[in-house]
C-alpha positions in Angstrom: 45.4 -21.8 67.2 42.0 -20.5 66.7 39.1 -23.0 67.0 37.8 -22.3 63.5 41.2 -23.1 62.0 42.0 -26.4 63.7 42.6 -29.4 61.4 40.2 -32.2 62.2 40.6 -35.9 61.3 37.4 -37.9 61.5 37.8 -41.7 61.4 34.3 -43.1 61.1 35.5 -46.7 60.8 37.3 -46.4 64.1 34.9 -44.1 65.9 37.6 -41.5 66.6 37.8 -37.8 66.0 41.1 -36.0 66.3 41.5 -32.2 66.4 45.0 -30.8 66.0 45.5 -28.1 68.7 49.0 -27.2 67.6 49.7 -25.6 64.3 51.6 -28.6 62.8 53.1 -32.0 63.4 56.6 -30.9 62.4 57.4 -29.5 65.9 58.8 -31.2 69.0 55.4 -31.3 70.8 51.9 -31.9 69.5 48.5 -31.6 71.2 45.3 -33.1 70.0 41.7 -33.2 71.3 40.3 -36.7 70.9 36.7 -37.8 71.0 36.3 -41.6 71.3 33.0 -43.3 70.8 31.1 -45.3 73.5 32.4 -48.9 73.8 35.4 -48.2 71.6 38.3 -50.6 72.0 41.4 -51.0 69.9 42.7 -54.0 71.8 43.1 -55.9 68.5 45.2 -53.1 67.0 47.2 -51.4 69.9 48.8 -48.1 69.2 52.6 -47.8 69.3 54.7 -44.9 68.2 58.0 -43.3 69.3 58.0 -40.9 72.3 55.9 -40.1 75.3 52.2 -39.2 75.6 50.1 -37.5 78.3 46.3 -37.8 78.2 43.9 -35.7 80.2 40.3 -36.8 80.4 38.0 -33.9 79.8 34.7 -35.9 79.9 33.6 -39.5 80.3 35.9 -42.3 81.3 38.7 -44.3 79.7 40.4 -47.5 80.5 44.0 -47.2 79.3 46.2 -50.3 78.8 49.9 -49.8 78.5 51.7 -53.1 77.9 50.7 -55.1 81.0 49.3 -52.3 83.2 45.7 -51.0 83.2 44.6 -47.5 84.3 41.0 -46.6 84.9 40.7 -42.8 84.2 37.7 -40.6 85.0 37.0 -36.9 84.2 40.0 -34.8 85.4 42.5 -37.7 85.6 45.8 -37.8 83.7 48.2 -40.5 82.6 51.7 -40.2 81.3 53.3 -43.1 79.5 55.9 -44.3 77.0 54.0 -44.4 73.7 56.6 -46.8 72.3 55.0 -49.5 74.4 51.9 -51.2 73.0 48.9 -49.3 74.4 45.2 -49.4 73.7 42.0 -47.7 74.9 38.6 -48.9 75.9 35.6 -46.6 76.6 33.5 -48.5 79.1 30.3 -46.5 78.8 27.7 -47.7 76.3 26.3 -44.2 76.0 28.9 -41.6 76.8 32.0 -40.9 74.6 35.4 -40.1 76.2 36.9 -36.7 75.4 40.6 -36.3 75.9 43.4 -33.7 75.5 46.7 -35.4 74.6 50.2 -34.1 74.3 52.8 -36.1 72.4 56.5 -35.7 72.0 57.4 -36.1 69.2 54.0 -35.4 67.6 52.6 -38.3 65.6 49.4 -40.0 64.6 49.3 -43.8 64.9 50.4 -45.6 61.8 47.2 -47.6 61.4 45.2 -44.3 61.1 
């Protein structure tokens, strides 16, 4: 997938940018690059979709909440979790976004997007 041909979804109301790194969402595995704005939190609208997800933090930091467990992730850290469980993100920095690479099986975008 050439950089210039990636599909990008910009969600200004949610302070999220998703870049599709795989050619389509009709495969068994999807990968996206996510840029999440400083101080973003979706605690009021947790994500929940069928499957499993792995996130790798490229830059910044992310607090990941999966059901009742919290993970504090820094640059270079990864987390793997059941994306069918309610999960939400918080970017603790007031000035630095979090940049992630995520792999999902099966590929999906959250329903509220």
